[in-house]
C-alpha positions in Angstrom: -57.3 22.0 18.7 -54.0 20.3 19.2 -55.3 18.1 22.1 -58.4 17.1 20.0 -56.2 16.1 17.1 -54.1 14.0 19.4 -57.1 12.3 20.9 -58.5 11.6 17.4 -55.1 10.0 16.4 -55.3 7.9 19.5 -58.8 6.8 18.6 -57.7 5.8 15.1 -54.8 3.8 16.5 -57.0 2.1 19.1 -59.6 1.3 16.5 -57.0 -0.4 14.2 -55.8 -2.5 17.1 -59.0 -3.4 18.8 -61.9 -3.2 16.3 -61.5 -6.8 15.0 -61.6 -8.1 18.6 -64.7 -6.1 19.4 -66.5 -7.1 16.2 -65.5 -10.8 16.7 -66.7 -10.9 20.3 -70.0 -9.1 19.4 -70.5 -11.5 16.5 -70.2 -14.5 18.9 -72.9 -13.0 21.1 -75.3 -11.8 18.4 -74.6 -14.4 15.8 -74.9 -11.6 13.3 -71.7 -10.2 11.7 -73.5 -7.2 10.2 -75.1 -6.2 13.5 -71.7 -6.7 15.2 -69.9 -4.4 12.8 -72.7 -1.7 13.1 -72.5 -1.8 16.9 -68.7 -1.5 16.9 -69.0 1.5 14.6 -71.5 3.0 17.0 -69.0 2.6 19.8 -66.4 4.3 17.6 -68.7 7.3 17.1 -69.3 7.4 20.8 -65.5 7.5 21.4 -65.1 10.3 18.9 -67.9 12.3 20.7 -66.8 11.6 24.3 -63.1 11.1 24.5 -62.0 14.6 23.4 -64.0 16.0 26.4 -63.6 13.2 29.0 -60.2 12.0 28.1 -59.0 8.6 26.8 -60.1 5.8 29.1 -57.5 3.8 31.0 -58.4 0.7 29.0 -59.7 2.0 25.6 -60.3 -1.5 24.2 -62.5 -2.5 27.0 -64.4 0.8 26.8 -65.2 0.1 23.1 -66.2 -3.5 23.9 -68.5 -2.5 26.7 -70.1 0.4 24.8 -70.6 -1.8 21.7 -72.2 -4.5 23.8 -74.6 -2.1 25.4 -75.6 -0.8 22.0 -76.2 -4.4 20.9 -78.6 -4.9 23.8 -80.5 -1.8 22.8 -80.7 -3.0 19.2 -81.8 -6.5 20.1 -84.5 -5.2 22.4 -86.3 -4.1 19.3 -86.2 -7.6 17.8 -88.5 -10.5 18.4 -85.8 -12.7 19.9 -85.2 -10.2 22.7 -85.5 -12.5 25.7 -83.0 -15.1 24.5 -80.3 -12.9 23.2 -80.5 -10.2 25.9 -80.0 -12.8 28.5 -76.8 -14.1 26.7 -75.3 -10.6 26.4 -76.7 -9.0 29.6 -74.8 -11.4 31.9 -71.5 -10.1 30.4 -72.2 -6.4 30.8 -74.5 -6.1 33.8 -71.7 -5.3 36.1 -69.2 -3.9 33.5 -67.8 -0.4 33.5 -66.2 1.3 30.5 -62.7 0.7 31.9 -63.3 -3.0 32.8 -61.1 -5.5 30.9 -63.2 -8.6 31.4 -64.3 -10.2 28.2 -61.6 -8.7 26.0 -59.3 -11.7 26.0 -61.7 -14.4 26.9 -62.1 -16.7 23.8 -60.8 -13.8 21.7 -58.6 -16.2 19.7 -61.6 -18.3 18.7 -63.7 -15.2 18.0 -61.1 -13.7 15.6 -60.7 -17.0 13.8 -64.4 -17.3 13.4 -64.6 -13.8 12.1 -61.9 -14.5 9.5 -63.8 -17.6 8.3 -67.0 -15.7 8.2 -65.7 -12.6 6.3 -64.0 -14.9 3.8 -66.9 -17.3 3.3 -67.1 -18.7 -0.3 -70.7 -17.5 -0.5 -69.3 -14.1 -1.1 -67.5 -13.0 -4.3 -63.8 -12.2 -4.2 -64.1 -8.4 -4.1 -66.7 -8.6 -1.3 -64.5 -11.0 0.7 -61.5 -8.6 0.4 -63.5 -5.5 1.3 -65.2 -7.2 4.3 -61.9 -8.6 5.6 -60.1 -5.2 5.4 -63.1 -3.5 7.0 -63.7 -6.0 9.9 -60.3 -7.5 10.5 -58.1 -4.7 9.3 -60.0 -1.8 10.9 -59.7 0.1 7.6 -62.2 2.8 6.8 -64.3 2.6 3.7 -62.3 5.4 2.0 -59.0 3.8 2.8 -60.1 0.6 1.1 -61.4 2.5 -1.8 -58.1 4.5 -2.2 -56.0 1.3 -2.0 -58.0 -0.4 -4.8 -58.6 2.8 -6.9 -62.4 2.5 -6.7 -65.0 4.9 -5.4 -66.0 5.1 -1.7 -69.6 4.2 -2.7 -68.4 1.1 -4.6 -66.6 -0.3 -1.5 -69.6 0.7 0.8 -72.0 -1.2 -1.5 -69.7 -4.2 -1.5 -69.7 -4.3 2.3 -73.4 -3.8 2.7 -74.2 -6.5 0.1 -71.7 -8.9 1.7 -73.2 -8.5 5.1 -76.7 -9.1 3.6 -75.5 -12.1 1.7 -74.0 -13.7 4.9 -77.3 -13.1 6.7 -79.5 -14.4 3.9 -77.4 -17.5 3.6 -77.5 -18.1 7.4 -73.7 -18.4 7.6 -72.9 -19.5 11.1 -70.3 -17.6 13.1 -67.9 -20.5 13.8 -64.7 -22.2 12.8 -65.6 -24.9 10.3 -64.6 -28.5 11.1 -64.1 -31.8 9.3 -64.0 -31.9 5.4 -65.3 -28.3 5.2 -62.2 -26.8 7.0 -59.8 -27.3 4.1 -62.0 -25.5 1.6 -62.9 -22.7 3.9 -59.2 -22.2 5.0 -58.2 -22.0 1.3 -60.7 -19.2 0.9 -59.2 -17.3 3.9 -55.7 -17.7 2.6 -56.7 -16.6 -0.9 -58.2 -13.4 0.4 -55.1 -12.6 2.4 -52.8 -13.3 -0.5 -54.9 -11.3 -2.9 -54.6 -8.3 -0.5 -50.8 -8.8 -0.4 -50.4 -9.2 -4.1 -52.4 -6.0 -4.9 -49.9 -4.2 -2.6 -46.9 -6.0 -4.0 -47.6 -5.5 -7.7 -50.5 -3.1 -8.1 -52.7 -4.1 -11.0 -53.5 -0.5 -12.0 -52.7 3.1 -11.2 -49.5 5.2 -11.1 -47.6 3.3 -8.4 -45.8 0.0 -8.7 -46.5 -0.9 -5.1 -49.0 -0.1 -2.3 -47.0 -0.9 0.9 -50.0 -0.4 3.2 -51.8 -3.4 1.7 -48.7 -5.6 2.0 -48.4 -4.6 5.6 -52.0 -5.4 6.4 -51.9 -8.7 4.7 -48.7 -9.7 6.6 -50.4 -8.7 9.8 -53.5 -10.8 9.1 -51.3 -13.7 8.1 -49.3 -13.5 11.3 -52.5 -13.4 13.3 -53.9 -16.4 11.5 -50.6 -18.3 12.1 -51.0 -17.7 15.8 -54.6 -18.8 15.8 -54.1 -21.9 13.6 -50.6 -23.1 14.4 -51.2 -26.6 13.2 -52.0 -25.7 9.6 -48.9 -25.9 7.4 -50.4 -23.9 4.5 -50.9 -20.9 6.9 -47.2 -20.9 7.8 -46.4 -21.4 4.1 -48.4 -18.3 3.2 -46.7 -16.3 6.0 -43.3 -17.5 4.8 -44.1 -16.5 1.2 -45.3 -13.0 2.2 -42.4 -12.4 4.6 -39.8 -13.3 1.9 -41.5 -11.4 -0.8 -42.0 -8.3 1.4 -38.3 -8.4 2.2 -37.5 -7.1 -1.4 -39.8 -4.1 -1.2 -37.2 -1.4 -0.9 -35.2 -2.8 -3.8 -38.2 -3.2 -6.1 -38.4 0.5 -7.1 -35.8 3.0 -8.3 -35.3 6.6 -7.2 -38.2 7.8 -9.4 -40.5 5.0 -8.4 -39.8 2.9 -11.5 -39.9 -0.9 -11.2 -36.6 -2.8 -10.7 -36.8 -6.4 -11.8 -35.6 -9.2 -9.4 -32.3 -10.0 -11.1 -31.4 -6.3 -11.2 -32.2 -5.5 -7.6 -29.6 -4.4 -5.1 -29.8 -7.2 -2.6 -28.1 -5.1 0.0 -31.5 -3.3 0.2 -33.3 -6.5 1.0 -34.6 -6.9 4.5 -32.7 -9.9 5.7 -34.7 -9.9 9.0 -37.9 -10.5 7.1 -36.1 -13.2 5.1 -35.1 -14.9 8.3 -38.6 -14.7 9.6 -39.9 -16.2 6.4 -37.4 -19.1 6.5 -38.5 -19.8 10.1 -42.1 -19.9 9.1 -41.2 -22.3 6.3 -39.5 -24.5 8.8 -42.6 -24.5 10.9 -44.6 -25.6 7.9 -42.1 -28.4 7.2 -42.1 -29.6 10.8 -45.9 -30.3 10.6 -45.1 -33.0 8.0 -48.3 -32.4 6.0 -48.7 -32.9 2.2 -47.3 -29.8 0.5 -49.8 -27.2 -0.6 -49.5 -24.4 -3.1 -48.5 -21.7 -0.6 -45.8 -24.0 1.0 -44.3 -24.7 -2.5 -44.4 -21.0 -3.5 -42.7 -20.2 -0.2 -40.0 -22.8 -1.0 -39.6 -21.0 -4.4 -39.3 -17.6 -2.7 -36.7 -19.1 -0.3 -34.5 -20.1 -3.2 -34.2 -16.4 -4.1 -34.0 -15.4 -0.4 -31.0 -17.6 0.2 -29.1 -16.2 -2.7 -26.9 -13.3 -1.7 -26.1 -12.7 -5.4 -28.4 -13.2 -8.4 -25.9 -15.6 -10.0 -26.1 -17.8 -6.8 -29.8 -18.6 -7.5 -30.5 -22.3 -7.8 -32.7 -22.1 -11.0 -32.8 -25.9 -11.5 -34.4 -26.3 -8.1 -36.8 -23.5 -8.9 -37.8 -25.2 -12.2 -38.4 -28.5 -10.3 -40.5 -26.7 -7.6 -42.6 -25.1 -10.3 -43.2 -28.6 -11.8 -44.4 -29.7 -8.3 -46.6 -26.6 -8.1 -48.1 -27.4 -11.5 -49.1 -30.8 -10.3 -50.6 -29.5 -7.0 -52.3 -26.4 -8.5 -52.2 -26.6 -12.3 -52.7 -23.3 -14.1 -51.3 -21.5 -17.2 -49.9 -18.8 -14.9 -47.8 -21.5 -13.1 -46.6 -22.8 -16.4 -45.6 -19.3 -17.5 -43.5 -19.0 -14.3 -42.0 -22.4 -14.9 -41.0 -21.2 -18.4 -39.0 -18.4 -16.9 -37.3 -20.9 -14.5 -36.5 -23.2 -17.5 -35.1 -20.3 -19.4 -32.8 -19.4 -16.5 -31.8 -23.0 -15.8 -31.4 -24.4 -19.4 -31.5 -21.4 -21.7 -34.1 -19.1 -23.4 -35.0 -21.6 -26.1 -36.3 -24.0 -23.4 -38.5 -21.3 -21.9 -39.7 -20.1 -25.3 -40.8 -23.7 -26.2 -43.0 -23.9 -23.2 -44.4 -20.4 -23.6 -45.4 -21.2 -27.2 -47.1 -24.3 -26.0 -49.4 -22.4 -23.5 -49.9 -19.2 -25.5 -53.3 -20.3 -26.7 -54.6 -20.8 -23.1 -57.8 -18.8 -22.5 -56.6 -17.7 -19.1 -53.5 -16.0 -20.7 -55.4 -14.0 -23.3 -55.0 -10.3 -22.4 -52.5 -11.2 -19.7 -49.6 -8.7 -20.2 -46.9 -10.9 -18.7 -47.3 -13.5 -21.5 -45.9 -11.2 -24.2 -43.5 -9.6 -21.7 -41.9 -13.0 -20.9 -41.9 -14.1 -24.5 -40.2 -10.8 -25.5 -37.5 -11.4 -22.9 -36.8 -14.9 -24.3 -36.7 -13.6 -27.9 -34.4 -10.8 -26.9 -32.0 -13.2 -25.4 -32.1 -15.3 -28.6 -31.2 -12.2 -30.6 -34.6 -11.9 -32.3 -34.8 -8.2 -31.4 -37.6 -7.1 -33.7 -39.9 -9.9 -32.6 -39.0 -9.1 -29.0 -39.8 -5.4 -29.5 -43.3 -6.3 -30.8 -43.9 -8.5 -27.8 -42.9 -5.7 -25.3 -45.1 -3.2 -27.1 -48.0 -5.6 -26.9 -47.4 -6.2 -23.2 -47.3 -2.4 -22.6 -50.6 -2.0 -24.3 -52.2 -4.6 -22.0 -50.9 -3.6 -18.6 -53.0 -1.1 -16.5 -50.1 -0.1 -14.3 -48.4 3.1 -15.6 -45.0 2.3 -14.1 -45.0 -1.1 -15.7 -46.1 0.3 -19.0 -43.2 2.7 -19.0 -40.7 -0.1 -18.2 -42.1 -2.2 -21.0 -41.9 0.6 -23.6 -38.3 1.3 -22.5 -37.5 -2.4 -23.1 -39.1 -2.2 -26.5 -37.1 0.9 -27.4 -33.9 -0.8 -26.3 -34.5 -3.6 -28.8 -33.5 -1.1 -31.6 
């Protein structure tokens, strides 16, 4: 029983490391991401059946690749385009053995990049892109994705099935886009990775303030993308942003799991190695000398906090200026709300409150709990305690995260 458990753990670890490569390579051969993912899953099932009895192969990644390719051939034999596709795949596996390593690394970088662009294609909705990315590139099981986003297993499974069908119906090619299309498609990939990171960094609902496993997965995907697309400044900008934000993880919660706000955090708990990695990634983005994009500017903002060993050392005037730059590049009420916080810290709460009151009517901010939370903070600093209390209570009623609700209600109570 112990040996079987050990083998299953090995299979899980191998799958997390190798599944994206296997799916990507199969998708290049079959030109069908859905079929590629199914064949990779079949290979996983075969490993679960055979390895406990036969032992773990010398090269488990190659075993999965070869087994999945053979299953792809069997599947394609049942299709009308048998002759053309079997000839393409057959050449690669005719002489292969389950322990062979050929084909694992060949063109694997391009394959993984193509898989990223396919899984994050704009033809898919946001939730579908996130689920497909975590499934195909993260190697996460359906139940793991469901648990991370607090939805049912069947909901995630349906999203993945529909996403694969949508890609097939739209005839989305398995390739890295070129020319004018590249910028739009890359933005979609970066958006998905950052959405995954943000859901881990500040959970939108549930009992926990953070979900570290999602942060870790997003960071891994970002680092892989930076290796595959080293000449894209926004990719390095996103990695820098995530590295620096992730560095604060241990300081963002108290002993009971309660949230600890940025200015109240023990910076001795920050991971200065991650901050260093983030600053290096930011330097790589700067060295490419490309027009600043939103992720680069947000990384520069995060770096202002990352460089401050004490909260009072933070350069809030520079942060306010950077938010103004971000508002020009990527205008949104959320950016303006963050700029209001920076203005408050740099020039006083009255300056922040003035901007908040200007944008309070924006449609995008209706029902957004951080608007009354920020406004309450400004009012409290101005000595308008009862108004502040009402804003904190409003924010507590709007948030779906229980930890955040508790914090906001405590702030409301403190106003008395």
